[in-house]
N, CA, C, O and CB atoms as a CASP TS submission, in Angstrom:
PFRMAT TS
TARGET T0000
AUTHOR 0000-0000-0000
METHOD Language model
MODEL 1
PARENT N/A
ATOM      1  N   UNK     1       0.929  -1.293  -0.117  1.00  0.00           N
ATOM      2  CA  UNK     1       0.084  -0.003  -0.014  1.00  0.00           C
ATOM      3  C   UNK     1       0.913   1.298   0.054  1.00  0.00           C
ATOM      4  O   UNK     1       1.808   1.419   0.890  1.00  0.00           O
ATOM      5  CB  UNK     1      -0.817  -0.056   1.272  1.00  0.00           C
ATOM      6  N   UNK     2       0.610   2.270  -0.832  1.00  0.00           N
ATOM      7  CA  UNK     2       1.273   3.371  -0.912  1.00  0.00           C
ATOM      8  C   UNK     2       0.669   4.480   0.038  1.00  0.00           C
ATOM      9  O   UNK     2      -0.550   4.652   0.044  1.00  0.00           O
ATOM     10  CB  UNK     2       1.315   3.736  -2.286  1.00  0.00           C
ATOM     11  N   UNK     3       1.532   5.263   0.870  1.00  0.00           N
ATOM     12  CA  UNK     3       1.025   6.258   1.415  1.00  0.00           C
ATOM     13  C   UNK     3       2.020   7.610   1.426  1.00  0.00           C
ATOM     14  O   UNK     3       3.234   7.441   1.316  1.00  0.00           O
ATOM     15  CB  UNK     3       0.622   5.772   2.695  1.00  0.00           C
ATOM     16  N   UNK     4       1.583   8.661   1.532  1.00  0.00           N
ATOM     17  CA  UNK     4       2.331   9.939   1.328  1.00  0.00           C
ATOM     18  C   UNK     4       2.606  10.446   3.098  1.00  0.00           C
ATOM     19  O   UNK     4       1.683  10.809   3.826  1.00  0.00           O
ATOM     20  CB  UNK     4       1.230  11.194   0.239  1.00  0.00           C
ATOM     21  N   UNK     5       3.804  10.379   3.455  1.00  0.00           N
ATOM     22  CA  UNK     5       3.868  10.810   4.692  1.00  0.00           C
ATOM     23  C   UNK     5       4.835  12.034   4.867  1.00  0.00           C
ATOM     24  O   UNK     5       5.692  12.201   4.000  1.00  0.00           O
ATOM     25  CB  UNK     5       4.221   9.703   5.496  1.00  0.00           C
ATOM     26  N   UNK     6       4.771  12.756   5.747  1.00  0.00           N
ATOM     27  CA  UNK     6       5.748  13.765   6.060  1.00  0.00           C
ATOM     28  C   UNK     6       6.681  13.537   7.285  1.00  0.00           C
ATOM     29  O   UNK     6       6.212  13.833   8.384  1.00  0.00           O
ATOM     30  CB  UNK     6       5.036  14.990   6.255  1.00  0.00           C
ATOM     31  N   UNK     7       7.904  13.061   7.225  1.00  0.00           N
ATOM     32  CA  UNK     7       8.708  12.522   8.210  1.00  0.00           C
ATOM     33  C   UNK     7       9.856  13.270   8.005  1.00  0.00           C
ATOM     34  O   UNK     7      10.545  13.231   6.986  1.00  0.00           O
ATOM     35  CB  UNK     7       8.909  11.057   8.168  1.00  0.00           C
ATOM     36  N   UNK     8      10.106  14.134   9.251  1.00  0.00           N
ATOM     37  CA  UNK     8      11.531  14.442   9.548  1.00  0.00           C
ATOM     38  C   UNK     8      12.632  13.810   8.926  1.00  0.00           C
ATOM     39  O   UNK     8      12.830  12.645   9.272  1.00  0.00           O
ATOM     40  CB  UNK     8      11.748  14.251  10.777  1.00  0.00           C
ATOM     41  N   UNK     9      13.526  14.390   7.944  1.00  0.00           N
ATOM     42  CA  UNK     9      14.469  13.664   7.353  1.00  0.00           C
ATOM     43  C   UNK     9      15.538  13.144   8.699  1.00  0.00           C
ATOM     44  O   UNK     9      15.788  11.939   8.727  1.00  0.00           O
ATOM     45  CB  UNK     9      15.175  14.641   6.124  1.00  0.00           C
ATOM     46  N   UNK    10      16.023  13.841   9.557  1.00  0.00           N
ATOM     47  CA  UNK    10      16.746  13.610  10.519  1.00  0.00           C
ATOM     48  C   UNK    10      16.313  12.473  11.241  1.00  0.00           C
ATOM     49  O   UNK    10      17.056  11.511  11.439  1.00  0.00           O
ATOM     50  CB  UNK    10      16.851  14.640  11.214  1.00  0.00           C
ATOM     51  N   UNK    11      15.067  12.542  11.669  1.00  0.00           N
ATOM     52  CA  UNK    11      14.441  11.312  12.512  1.00  0.00           C
ATOM     53  C   UNK    11      14.614  10.119  11.528  1.00  0.00           C
ATOM     54  O   UNK    11      15.193   9.122  11.958  1.00  0.00           O
ATOM     55  CB  UNK    11      12.702  11.533  12.963  1.00  0.00           C
ATOM     56  N   UNK    12      14.179  10.132  10.288  1.00  0.00           N
ATOM     57  CA  UNK    12      13.991   8.847   9.698  1.00  0.00           C
ATOM     58  C   UNK    12      15.400   8.394   9.352  1.00  0.00           C
ATOM     59  O   UNK    12      15.492   7.195   9.090  1.00  0.00           O
ATOM     60  CB  UNK    12      13.019   8.884   8.444  1.00  0.00           C
ATOM     61  N   UNK    13      16.660   9.203   9.293  1.00  0.00           N
ATOM     62  CA  UNK    13      18.083   9.044   9.058  1.00  0.00           C
ATOM     63  C   UNK    13      18.437   8.281  10.544  1.00  0.00           C
ATOM     64  O   UNK    13      19.024   7.201  10.617  1.00  0.00           O
ATOM     65  CB  UNK    13      18.943  10.647   8.720  1.00  0.00           C
ATOM     66  N   UNK    14      18.103   8.830  11.355  1.00  0.00           N
ATOM     67  CA  UNK    14      18.329   8.243  12.888  1.00  0.00           C
ATOM     68  C   UNK    14      17.738   6.810  13.041  1.00  0.00           C
ATOM     69  O   UNK    14      18.471   5.954  13.536  1.00  0.00           O
ATOM     70  CB  UNK    14      17.548   9.233  14.065  1.00  0.00           C
ATOM     71  N   UNK    15      16.600   6.510  12.696  1.00  0.00           N
ATOM     72  CA  UNK    15      15.859   5.303  12.695  1.00  0.00           C
ATOM     73  C   UNK    15      16.596   4.463  11.735  1.00  0.00           C
ATOM     74  O   UNK    15      17.107   3.466  12.245  1.00  0.00           O
ATOM     75  CB  UNK    15      14.365   5.488  12.332  1.00  0.00           C
ATOM     76  N   UNK    16      16.756   4.605  10.603  1.00  0.00           N
ATOM     77  CA  UNK    16      17.770   3.831   9.880  1.00  0.00           C
ATOM     78  C   UNK    16      18.980   3.275  10.343  1.00  0.00           C
ATOM     79  O   UNK    16      19.317   2.091  10.350  1.00  0.00           O
ATOM     80  CB  UNK    16      18.134   4.474   9.002  1.00  0.00           C
ATOM     81  N   UNK    17      19.694   4.436  10.793  1.00  0.00           N
ATOM     82  CA  UNK    17      20.822   4.049  11.724  1.00  0.00           C
ATOM     83  C   UNK    17      20.840   2.893  12.837  1.00  0.00           C
ATOM     84  O   UNK    17      21.521   1.871  12.923  1.00  0.00           O
ATOM     85  CB  UNK    17      21.076   5.176  12.406  1.00  0.00           C
ATOM     86  N   UNK    18      19.815   3.448  13.676  1.00  0.00           N
ATOM     87  CA  UNK    18      19.521   2.612  14.770  1.00  0.00           C
ATOM     88  C   UNK    18      18.915   1.253  14.467  1.00  0.00           C
ATOM     89  O   UNK    18      18.994   0.398  15.349  1.00  0.00           O
ATOM     90  CB  UNK    18      18.667   3.311  15.620  1.00  0.00           C
ATOM     91  N   UNK    19      18.354   0.973  13.386  1.00  0.00           N
ATOM     92  CA  UNK    19      17.652  -0.517  13.254  1.00  0.00           C
ATOM     93  C   UNK    19      18.564  -1.129  12.334  1.00  0.00           C
ATOM     94  O   UNK    19      18.580  -2.360  12.319  1.00  0.00           O
ATOM     95  CB  UNK    19      16.009  -0.587  12.634  1.00  0.00           C
ATOM     96  N   UNK    20      19.469  -0.385  11.422  1.00  0.00           N
ATOM     97  CA  UNK    20      20.030  -1.213  10.568  1.00  0.00           C
ATOM     98  C   UNK    20      19.453  -1.437   9.163  1.00  0.00           C
ATOM     99  O   UNK    20      19.868  -2.063   8.188  1.00  0.00           O
ATOM    100  CB  UNK    20      20.094  -2.310  11.194  1.00  0.00           C
ATOM    101  N   UNK    21      18.259  -0.647   9.419  1.00  0.00           N
ATOM    102  CA  UNK    21      17.466  -0.647   7.890  1.00  0.00           C
ATOM    103  C   UNK    21      18.016  -0.242   6.657  1.00  0.00           C
ATOM    104  O   UNK    21      18.736   0.756   6.689  1.00  0.00           O
ATOM    105  CB  UNK    21      16.358   0.195   7.875  1.00  0.00           C
ATOM    106  N   UNK    22      17.824  -0.827   5.533  1.00  0.00           N
ATOM    107  CA  UNK    22      18.612  -0.589   4.350  1.00  0.00           C
ATOM    108  C   UNK    22      17.627   0.591   3.863  1.00  0.00           C
ATOM    109  O   UNK    22      18.250   1.616   3.586  1.00  0.00           O
ATOM    110  CB  UNK    22      18.846  -1.993   3.262  1.00  0.00           C
ATOM    111  N   UNK    23      16.447   0.666   3.722  1.00  0.00           N
ATOM    112  CA  UNK    23      15.626   1.531   3.149  1.00  0.00           C
ATOM    113  C   UNK    23      14.783   2.220   4.032  1.00  0.00           C
ATOM    114  O   UNK    23      14.551   1.883   5.193  1.00  0.00           O
ATOM    115  CB  UNK    23      14.940   0.947   2.252  1.00  0.00           C
ATOM    116  N   UNK    24      14.288   3.290   3.387  1.00  0.00           N
ATOM    117  CA  UNK    24      13.308   4.121   4.343  1.00  0.00           C
ATOM    118  C   UNK    24      12.166   3.398   4.678  1.00  0.00           C
ATOM    119  O   UNK    24      11.762   3.459   5.839  1.00  0.00           O
ATOM    120  CB  UNK    24      12.804   5.428   3.739  1.00  0.00           C
ATOM    121  N   UNK    25      11.467   2.591   3.688  1.00  0.00           N
ATOM    122  CA  UNK    25      10.482   1.750   3.920  1.00  0.00           C
ATOM    123  C   UNK    25      10.581   0.718   4.929  1.00  0.00           C
ATOM    124  O   UNK    25       9.718   0.387   5.741  1.00  0.00           O
ATOM    125  CB  UNK    25      10.223   1.239   2.865  1.00  0.00           C
ATOM    126  N   UNK    26      12.068   0.123   4.727  1.00  0.00           N
ATOM    127  CA  UNK    26      12.063  -0.814   6.119  1.00  0.00           C
ATOM    128  C   UNK    26      12.152  -0.252   7.479  1.00  0.00           C
ATOM    129  O   UNK    26      11.899  -0.875   8.510  1.00  0.00           O
ATOM    130  CB  UNK    26      13.211  -1.725   6.128  1.00  0.00           C
ATOM    131  N   UNK    27      12.546   1.023   7.397  1.00  0.00           N
ATOM    132  CA  UNK    27      12.744   1.902   8.647  1.00  0.00           C
ATOM    133  C   UNK    27      11.317   1.983   9.324  1.00  0.00           C
ATOM    134  O   UNK    27      11.083   1.792  10.517  1.00  0.00           O
ATOM    135  CB  UNK    27      13.341   3.475   8.251  1.00  0.00           C
ATOM    136  N   UNK    28      10.548   2.254   8.485  1.00  0.00           N
ATOM    137  CA  UNK    28       9.199   2.792   8.838  1.00  0.00           C
ATOM    138  C   UNK    28       8.450   1.585   9.176  1.00  0.00           C
ATOM    139  O   UNK    28       7.542   1.675  10.002  1.00  0.00           O
ATOM    140  CB  UNK    28       8.483   3.639   7.671  1.00  0.00           C
ATOM    141  N   UNK    29       8.714   0.521   8.657  1.00  0.00           N
ATOM    142  CA  UNK    29       8.148  -1.042   8.802  1.00  0.00           C
ATOM    143  C   UNK    29       8.469  -1.288  10.127  1.00  0.00           C
ATOM    144  O   UNK    29       7.584  -1.579  10.932  1.00  0.00           O
ATOM    145  CB  UNK    29       8.840  -2.261   7.795  1.00  0.00           C
ATOM    146  N   UNK    30       9.790  -1.191  10.486  1.00  0.00           N
ATOM    147  CA  UNK    30      10.453  -1.818  11.747  1.00  0.00           C
ATOM    148  C   UNK    30      10.187  -0.944  12.826  1.00  0.00           C
ATOM    149  O   UNK    30      10.389  -1.310  13.984  1.00  0.00           O
ATOM    150  CB  UNK    30      12.010  -2.035  11.639  1.00  0.00           C
ATOM    151  N   UNK    31       9.740   0.209  12.544  1.00  0.00           N
ATOM    152  CA  UNK    31       9.419   1.439  13.801  1.00  0.00           C
ATOM    153  C   UNK    31       7.914   1.168  14.080  1.00  0.00           C
ATOM    154  O   UNK    31       7.575   1.406  15.240  1.00  0.00           O
ATOM    155  CB  UNK    31       9.653   3.334  13.235  1.00  0.00           C
ATOM    156  N   UNK    32       6.853   0.672  13.159  1.00  0.00           N
ATOM    157  CA  UNK    32       5.638   0.508  13.230  1.00  0.00           C
ATOM    158  C   UNK    32       5.751  -0.913  14.000  1.00  0.00           C
ATOM    159  O   UNK    32       5.314  -1.026  15.145  1.00  0.00           O
ATOM    160  CB  UNK    32       4.903   0.633  11.837  1.00  0.00           C
ATOM    161  N   UNK    33       6.205  -1.718  13.486  1.00  0.00           N
ATOM    162  CA  UNK    33       6.201  -3.046  14.488  1.00  0.00           C
ATOM    163  C   UNK    33       6.551  -2.990  15.707  1.00  0.00           C
ATOM    164  O   UNK    33       5.952  -3.575  16.609  1.00  0.00           O
ATOM    165  CB  UNK    33       6.986  -4.037  14.128  1.00  0.00           C
ATOM    166  N   UNK    34       7.689  -2.188  15.873  1.00  0.00           N
ATOM    167  CA  UNK    34       8.013  -1.969  17.320  1.00  0.00           C
ATOM    168  C   UNK    34       6.840  -1.361  18.219  1.00  0.00           C
ATOM    169  O   UNK    34       6.477  -1.840  19.294  1.00  0.00           O
ATOM    170  CB  UNK    34       9.229  -1.015  17.391  1.00  0.00           C
ATOM    171  N   UNK    35       6.326  -0.267  17.623  1.00  0.00           N
ATOM    172  CA  UNK    35       5.195   0.330  18.044  1.00  0.00           C
ATOM    173  C   UNK    35       4.156  -0.635  18.496  1.00  0.00           C
ATOM    174  O   UNK    35       3.768  -0.550  19.661  1.00  0.00           O
ATOM    175  CB  UNK    35       4.719   1.148  17.041  1.00  0.00           C
ATOM    176  N   UNK    36       3.631  -1.601  17.656  1.00  0.00           N
ATOM    177  CA  UNK    36       2.798  -2.242  17.887  1.00  0.00           C
ATOM    178  C   UNK    36       2.783  -3.382  19.182  1.00  0.00           C
ATOM    179  O   UNK    36       1.942  -3.681  20.029  1.00  0.00           O
ATOM    180  CB  UNK    36       2.663  -2.617  16.771  1.00  0.00           C
ATOM    181  N   UNK    37       4.435  -3.937  18.807  1.00  0.00           N
ATOM    182  CA  UNK    37       4.813  -4.735  19.927  1.00  0.00           C
ATOM    183  C   UNK    37       4.758  -4.289  21.423  1.00  0.00           C
ATOM    184  O   UNK    37       4.717  -5.067  22.377  1.00  0.00           O
ATOM    185  CB  UNK    37       6.042  -5.064  19.682  1.00  0.00           C
ATOM    186  N   UNK    38       4.764  -2.853  21.496  1.00  0.00           N
ATOM    187  CA  UNK    38       5.195  -2.131  22.612  1.00  0.00           C
ATOM    188  C   UNK    38       3.538  -1.800  23.261  1.00  0.00           C
ATOM    189  O   UNK    38       3.302  -1.827  24.469  1.00  0.00           O
ATOM    190  CB  UNK    38       6.278  -0.659  22.116  1.00  0.00           C
ATOM    191  N   UNK    39       2.510  -1.497  22.220  1.00  0.00           N
ATOM    192  CA  UNK    39       1.092  -1.572  22.828  1.00  0.00           C
ATOM    193  C   UNK    39       0.575  -2.711  23.327  1.00  0.00           C
ATOM    194  O   UNK    39      -0.170  -2.618  24.302  1.00  0.00           O
ATOM    195  CB  UNK    39       0.184  -1.226  21.987  1.00  0.00           C
ATOM    196  N   UNK    40       0.925  -4.258  22.646  1.00  0.00           N
ATOM    197  CA  UNK    40       0.757  -5.337  23.073  1.00  0.00           C
ATOM    198  C   UNK    40       1.316  -5.399  24.645  1.00  0.00           C
ATOM    199  O   UNK    40       0.669  -5.574  25.677  1.00  0.00           O
ATOM    200  CB  UNK    40       1.333  -6.208  22.107  1.00  0.00           C
ATOM    201  N   UNK    41       2.455  -5.234  24.498  1.00  0.00           N
ATOM    202  CA  UNK    41       3.102  -5.479  26.047  1.00  0.00           C
ATOM    203  C   UNK    41       2.488  -4.493  27.005  1.00  0.00           C
ATOM    204  O   UNK    41       2.146  -4.865  28.127  1.00  0.00           O
ATOM    205  CB  UNK    41       4.829  -5.235  26.125  1.00  0.00           C
ATOM    206  N   UNK    42       2.351  -3.385  26.647  1.00  0.00           N
ATOM    207  CA  UNK    42       1.664  -2.529  27.820  1.00  0.00           C
ATOM    208  C   UNK    42       0.189  -2.884  28.168  1.00  0.00           C
ATOM    209  O   UNK    42      -0.319  -2.561  29.242  1.00  0.00           O
ATOM    210  CB  UNK    42       1.655  -0.982  27.421  1.00  0.00           C
ATOM    211  N   UNK    43      -0.456  -3.558  27.209  1.00  0.00           N
ATOM    212  CA  UNK    43      -1.906  -3.923  27.390  1.00  0.00           C
ATOM    213  C   UNK    43      -1.633  -5.403  28.460  1.00  0.00           C
ATOM    214  O   UNK    43      -2.310  -5.687  29.448  1.00  0.00           O
ATOM    215  CB  UNK    43      -2.805  -4.264  25.605  1.00  0.00           C
ATOM    216  N   UNK    44      -0.641  -6.061  28.000  1.00  0.00           N
ATOM    217  CA  UNK    44      -0.554  -7.321  28.842  1.00  0.00           C
ATOM    218  C   UNK    44      -0.072  -6.827  30.095  1.00  0.00           C
ATOM    219  O   UNK    44      -0.654  -7.200  31.114  1.00  0.00           O
ATOM    220  CB  UNK    44       0.398  -8.477  28.265  1.00  0.00           C
ATOM    221  N   UNK    45       0.710  -6.198  30.162  1.00  0.00           N
ATOM    222  CA  UNK    45       1.155  -5.570  31.624  1.00  0.00           C
ATOM    223  C   UNK    45       0.102  -5.057  32.394  1.00  0.00           C
ATOM    224  O   UNK    45      -0.002  -5.341  33.588  1.00  0.00           O
ATOM    225  CB  UNK    45       2.131  -4.394  31.520  1.00  0.00           C
ATOM    226  N   UNK    46      -0.747  -4.267  31.764  1.00  0.00           N
ATOM    227  CA  UNK    46      -1.947  -3.616  32.648  1.00  0.00           C
ATOM    228  C   UNK    46      -2.709  -4.644  33.089  1.00  0.00           C
ATOM    229  O   UNK    46      -3.536  -4.363  33.956  1.00  0.00           O
ATOM    230  CB  UNK    46      -2.913  -2.606  31.903  1.00  0.00           C
ATOM    231  N   UNK    47      -2.611  -6.231  32.556  1.00  0.00           N
ATOM    232  CA  UNK    47      -3.545  -6.846  33.358  1.00  0.00           C
ATOM    233  C   UNK    47      -2.827  -7.828  34.543  1.00  0.00           C
ATOM    234  O   UNK    47      -3.359  -8.753  35.156  1.00  0.00           O
ATOM    235  CB  UNK    47      -4.498  -7.645  32.380  1.00  0.00           C
ATOM    236  N   UNK    48      -1.558  -7.361  34.649  1.00  0.00           N
ATOM    237  CA  UNK    48      -0.889  -7.976  35.756  1.00  0.00           C
ATOM    238  C   UNK    48      -1.959  -7.859  36.968  1.00  0.00           C
ATOM    239  O   UNK    48      -2.679  -6.909  37.274  1.00  0.00           O
ATOM    240  CB  UNK    48       0.580  -7.226  36.067  1.00  0.00           C
ATOM    241  N   UNK    49      -1.827  -9.103  37.538  1.00  0.00           N
ATOM    242  CA  UNK    49      -2.749  -8.982  38.920  1.00  0.00           C
ATOM    243  C   UNK    49      -4.471  -8.909  38.603  1.00  0.00           C
ATOM    244  O   UNK    49      -5.337  -9.108  39.454  1.00  0.00           O
ATOM    245  CB  UNK    49      -2.260  -7.396  39.795  1.00  0.00           C
ATOM    246  N   UNK    50      -4.691  -8.602  37.289  1.00  0.00           N
ATOM    247  CA  UNK    50      -6.283  -8.300  37.134  1.00  0.00           C
ATOM    248  C   UNK    50      -7.199  -9.804  37.567  1.00  0.00           C
ATOM    249  O   UNK    50      -8.404  -9.790  37.818  1.00  0.00           O
ATOM    250  CB  UNK    50      -6.633  -7.800  35.255  1.00  0.00           C
ATOM    251  N   UNK    51      -6.538 -10.758  37.579  1.00  0.00           N
ATOM    252  CA  UNK    51      -7.350 -11.965  37.811  1.00  0.00           C
ATOM    253  C   UNK    51      -7.095 -12.636  39.164  1.00  0.00           C
ATOM    254  O   UNK    51      -6.311 -13.585  39.144  1.00  0.00           O
ATOM    255  CB  UNK    51      -7.087 -12.962  36.715  1.00  0.00           C
ATOM    256  N   UNK    52      -7.582 -12.324  40.212  1.00  0.00           N
ATOM    257  CA  UNK    52      -7.042 -12.606  41.533  1.00  0.00           C
ATOM    258  C   UNK    52      -7.257 -14.216  41.937  1.00  0.00           C
ATOM    259  O   UNK    52      -6.701 -14.775  42.882  1.00  0.00           O
ATOM    260  CB  UNK    52      -7.793 -11.603  42.608  1.00  0.00           C
ATOM    261  N   UNK    53      -8.079 -14.752  41.116  1.00  0.00           N
ATOM    262  CA  UNK    53      -8.312 -16.465  41.555  1.00  0.00           C
ATOM    263  C   UNK    53      -7.601 -17.253  40.347  1.00  0.00           C
ATOM    264  O   UNK    53      -7.835 -18.430  40.071  1.00  0.00           O
ATOM    265  CB  UNK    53     -10.235 -17.029  41.641  1.00  0.00           C
ATOM    266  N   UNK    54      -6.821 -16.531  39.765  1.00  0.00           N
ATOM    267  CA  UNK    54      -5.876 -17.401  38.448  1.00  0.00           C
ATOM    268  C   UNK    54      -4.820 -18.117  39.375  1.00  0.00           C
ATOM    269  O   UNK    54      -4.321 -17.622  40.386  1.00  0.00           O
ATOM    270  CB  UNK    54      -4.891 -16.187  37.058  1.00  0.00           C
ATOM    271  N   UNK    55      -4.580 -19.303  38.881  1.00  0.00           N
ATOM    272  CA  UNK    55      -3.889 -20.143  39.345  1.00  0.00           C
ATOM    273  C   UNK    55      -2.359 -19.974  38.586  1.00  0.00           C
ATOM    274  O   UNK    55      -2.318 -19.608  37.411  1.00  0.00           O
ATOM    275  CB  UNK    55      -4.650 -21.430  39.201  1.00  0.00           C
ATOM    276  N   UNK    56      -1.189 -20.251  39.301  1.00  0.00           N
ATOM    277  CA  UNK    56       0.191 -20.483  38.467  1.00  0.00           C
ATOM    278  C   UNK    56       0.128 -21.540  37.588  1.00  0.00           C
ATOM    279  O   UNK    56      -0.082 -22.680  38.004  1.00  0.00           O
ATOM    280  CB  UNK    56       1.405 -20.780  39.326  1.00  0.00           C
ATOM    281  N   UNK    57       0.310 -21.257  36.245  1.00  0.00           N
ATOM    282  CA  UNK    57       0.056 -22.257  35.464  1.00  0.00           C
ATOM    283  C   UNK    57       1.500 -22.687  34.647  1.00  0.00           C
ATOM    284  O   UNK    57       1.971 -21.908  33.818  1.00  0.00           O
ATOM    285  CB  UNK    57      -1.148 -21.815  34.556  1.00  0.00           C
ATOM    286  N   UNK    58       2.105 -23.888  34.930  1.00  0.00           N
ATOM    287  CA  UNK    58       3.540 -24.055  34.171  1.00  0.00           C
ATOM    288  C   UNK    58       3.452 -23.904  32.632  1.00  0.00           C
ATOM    289  O   UNK    58       2.606 -24.431  31.910  1.00  0.00           O
ATOM    290  CB  UNK    58       4.186 -25.557  34.456  1.00  0.00           C
ATOM    291  N   UNK    59       4.402 -23.149  32.280  1.00  0.00           N
ATOM    292  CA  UNK    59       4.397 -22.943  30.889  1.00  0.00           C
ATOM    293  C   UNK    59       4.826 -23.836  29.963  1.00  0.00           C
ATOM    294  O   UNK    59       4.362 -23.843  28.823  1.00  0.00           O
ATOM    295  CB  UNK    59       4.996 -21.992  30.647  1.00  0.00           C
ATOM    296  N   UNK    60       5.805 -24.718  30.393  1.00  0.00           N
ATOM    297  CA  UNK    60       6.643 -25.530  29.705  1.00  0.00           C
ATOM    298  C   UNK    60       6.591 -26.580  30.187  1.00  0.00           C
ATOM    299  O   UNK    60       6.341 -26.745  31.381  1.00  0.00           O
ATOM    300  CB  UNK    60       7.796 -25.208  29.590  1.00  0.00           C
ATOM    301  N   UNK    61       6.856 -27.676  29.225  1.00  0.00           N
ATOM    302  CA  UNK    61       7.002 -29.341  29.758  1.00  0.00           C
ATOM    303  C   UNK    61       8.345 -29.382  30.533  1.00  0.00           C
ATOM    304  O   UNK    61       9.170 -28.557  30.138  1.00  0.00           O
ATOM    305  CB  UNK    61       7.098 -30.617  28.342  1.00  0.00           C
ATOM    306  N   UNK    62       8.665 -30.058  31.401  1.00  0.00           N
ATOM    307  CA  UNK    62       9.961 -30.679  31.746  1.00  0.00           C
ATOM    308  C   UNK    62      10.448 -31.580  30.891  1.00  0.00           C
ATOM    309  O   UNK    62       9.679 -32.315  30.271  1.00  0.00           O
ATOM    310  CB  UNK    62       9.943 -31.288  32.909  1.00  0.00           C
ATOM    311  N   UNK    63      11.576 -31.637  30.764  1.00  0.00           N
ATOM    312  CA  UNK    63      12.288 -33.014  30.076  1.00  0.00           C
ATOM    313  C   UNK    63      11.887 -34.265  30.663  1.00  0.00           C
ATOM    314  O   UNK    63      11.771 -34.456  31.873  1.00  0.00           O
ATOM    315  CB  UNK    63      13.882 -33.038  30.209  1.00  0.00           C
ATOM    316  N   UNK    64      11.669 -35.152  29.707  1.00  0.00           N
ATOM    317  CA  UNK    64      11.091 -36.449  30.418  1.00  0.00           C
ATOM    318  C   UNK    64       9.729 -36.366  30.847  1.00  0.00           C
ATOM    319  O   UNK    64       9.367 -37.083  31.780  1.00  0.00           O
ATOM    320  CB  UNK    64      11.858 -36.811  31.647  1.00  0.00           C
ATOM    321  N   UNK    65       8.786 -35.448  30.190  1.00  0.00           N
ATOM    322  CA  UNK    65       7.591 -35.776  30.712  1.00  0.00           C
ATOM    323  C   UNK    65       6.761 -36.778  30.374  1.00  0.00           C
ATOM    324  O   UNK    65       7.068 -37.584  29.496  1.00  0.00           O
ATOM    325  CB  UNK    65       6.993 -34.934  30.653  1.00  0.00           C
ATOM    326  N   UNK    66       5.523 -36.834  31.094  1.00  0.00           N
ATOM    327  CA  UNK    66       4.929 -38.199  31.073  1.00  0.00           C
ATOM    328  C   UNK    66       4.559 -38.416  29.550  1.00  0.00           C
ATOM    329  O   UNK    66       4.674 -39.531  29.040  1.00  0.00           O
ATOM    330  CB  UNK    66       3.584 -38.334  32.103  1.00  0.00           C
ATOM    331  N   UNK    67       4.135 -37.373  28.876  1.00  0.00           N
ATOM    332  CA  UNK    67       3.627 -37.300  27.678  1.00  0.00           C
ATOM    333  C   UNK    67       4.608 -38.242  26.689  1.00  0.00           C
ATOM    334  O   UNK    67       4.233 -39.186  25.992  1.00  0.00           O
ATOM    335  CB  UNK    67       3.509 -35.771  27.296  1.00  0.00           C
ATOM    336  N   UNK    68       5.790 -37.785  26.809  1.00  0.00           N
ATOM    337  CA  UNK    68       6.932 -38.417  25.915  1.00  0.00           C
ATOM    338  C   UNK    68       7.110 -39.902  26.400  1.00  0.00           C
ATOM    339  O   UNK    68       7.466 -40.693  25.526  1.00  0.00           O
ATOM    340  CB  UNK    68       8.438 -37.557  26.068  1.00  0.00           C
ATOM    341  N   UNK    69       6.921 -40.376  27.625  1.00  0.00           N
ATOM    342  CA  UNK    69       7.066 -41.481  27.926  1.00  0.00           C
ATOM    343  C   UNK    69       6.114 -42.463  27.517  1.00  0.00           C
ATOM    344  O   UNK    69       6.421 -43.618  27.224  1.00  0.00           O
ATOM    345  CB  UNK    69       7.227 -41.446  29.013  1.00  0.00           C
ATOM    346  N   UNK    70       4.833 -41.948  27.498  1.00  0.00           N
ATOM    347  CA  UNK    70       3.737 -42.836  26.947  1.00  0.00           C
ATOM    348  C   UNK    70       3.699 -43.041  25.621  1.00  0.00           C
ATOM    349  O   UNK    70       3.227 -44.073  25.144  1.00  0.00           O
ATOM    350  CB  UNK    70       2.516 -42.395  27.238  1.00  0.00           C
ATOM    351  N   UNK    71       4.167 -42.125  24.943  1.00  0.00           N
ATOM    352  CA  UNK    71       4.332 -42.260  23.312  1.00  0.00           C
ATOM    353  C   UNK    71       5.480 -43.210  23.043  1.00  0.00           C
ATOM    354  O   UNK    71       5.423 -43.768  21.947  1.00  0.00           O
ATOM    355  CB  UNK    71       4.688 -40.757  22.532  1.00  0.00           C
ATOM    356  N   UNK    72       6.449 -43.489  23.772  1.00  0.00           N
ATOM    357  CA  UNK    72       7.651 -44.360  23.499  1.00  0.00           C
ATOM    358  C   UNK    72       7.356 -45.858  23.728  1.00  0.00           C
ATOM    359  O   UNK    72       8.239 -46.696  23.546  1.00  0.00           O
ATOM    360  CB  UNK    72       8.846 -43.931  24.419  1.00  0.00           C
TER
END
């Protein structure tokens, strides 16, 4: 999609340098992706402690879990 944007040249130059982007388009895309990730992080962070009855659930299986043993 094409858009016409007015972006400060120095800001764009700094963004390209900081991100290692090869083109202006890549620098803008990387910046927008970072902004979206930060917004998602902030929303997730805001939920911290929002569910008082939630249990601590393990996120990863331990090595040698029972699921592997039963498949063998």
